[in-house]
C-alpha positions, 0 to 999 in steps of 0.5 A: 439212212434209207429214204423209207426208214427200215425197222430191223426186227429180231424175234418170234414169228409164228403160225397161230390157230385161234378159236373162241370159247365161252369160258376157260374150262376146268380139267377133264371136260370137253370144251367146244370152240368156234370161229377158228382162224388161222393167222400168222403171229409173233410179237416182232413179226406182227409189229413189223406188219403194223409198221409196214402198213403205216409206211415203214419198211421192215426186216425180219430176223428169226428162225423157221423150220422147213415145214409147211408152217414155216412156208406159211409164216414166210409167205405171210410176211412176204405178202405184207412187204416184209423183207424175210431174207433174215429168216433162217430155215432150219432143216428137219425142224419145226416152226413156232406154232400156237393154239390160242383160245379167246374168251370174248366175255372176259377179254382174255386169251390163253396161248399154248405155244411151241418155240421153233426147234433146232438151233436158235438164231445166232449172232453171225446170222444177222445182217450187221450192215443192214442193222447199222443202217436201220432206223430202229431195232425192235426185239422181243428177246426170244433169242437172248444171245443174239438179241443182246448182241444186236442191242449192243451194236445198235446202241453203239451206233446210236440206233434206237432199241425197242424191246417188247418184254413179254416174258422175263427170260434170261438176259432180258434185264441185261438187254434193258441196259442197252434199250431206249424203250423197254415196255413190259407185259403185266406178267413180266412186271409181276415177276419183277416187282410188287407194282408196275410203278416199282417195275418202272423205277427198277428198269429206269435204274438200269438206264432205260429212258422210256419204260412202262408196263401194259395193263390190258383193259386197264391201260398202261403206265410209263416212266419217261425221263423220270415222269410217270404217264398213266392212261386208261385203255381206249374203249373197245368191244374186245373179241380177241386180245391176241396181238394187242401188245404187239400193236402197242409196241409197234406204235411206240416204235413208229413214234420213236422213228418219227421223232414223236414225244412219248405221249403221242407214241403211247397214244398210237400204241394204245389206240392200235391195240384197242382196234386189234382187239375187235377182230380175231387174230393179231393182224386183221384189226391193225389199222391202216394208214388212212385210219391213222390220218383220220384219227389225227396222227398227222405225221403219217405219210400216205 
């Protein structure tokens, strides 16, 4: 293992344009936005940025086009200290892009996004040696074939597998069977089952030891080793909830890598998510290492 633990990430990396609106408009009207922010995002990419700020190394496997957006995405991750050698550049293709409108009055946001064009990430494009020497695999399942392949490899090697299950895509439930931690969004849960508790039980039945559902301002519910854990969200003056789930999952991954119990890992994730919501974009509000130490996460190493 590396002296500094490395998290192997597979999934989305995006360029986001984010603006504020007073309320989501009805059809066929003009809606003025303010406070435009251009920032890079994506569930796995943003989680790796958080983990790097907290002292873990990160490796990003994904796809970008050879366009200006791809250059910005790569530069942003490299600037944060993330190893981007796993980003595959697709010639004459477009990178993932999103336009996001946030409503501070309701703490909601709506994402319009385009997935990267061209060939999806392929299993043979992964650095398997690095994967097998990493401390955790963190994926959002955007590339289902490759993510499932990596989950199997990591599971066989005893490497923790953490899945940020934002959308119920093909292959996601099969992926759950190779996961150590599989936490879904509320929309994923609503597609899967009638209640978050039922979703947790279904996922646990697939062999997931640590599963749960994030519920936005209502907090989260988790099922760990047969025991339910429920907690309200940390209070925050939310401006933009973009990236909150990414920070939450980063907290889970950090705790798992450090050997924390489920409650402490969930608490870091919930607190980091609340901090992110107070700033525009998914990365500006990520707390740093000093913030973690001051909050009492005493295992943090500066």
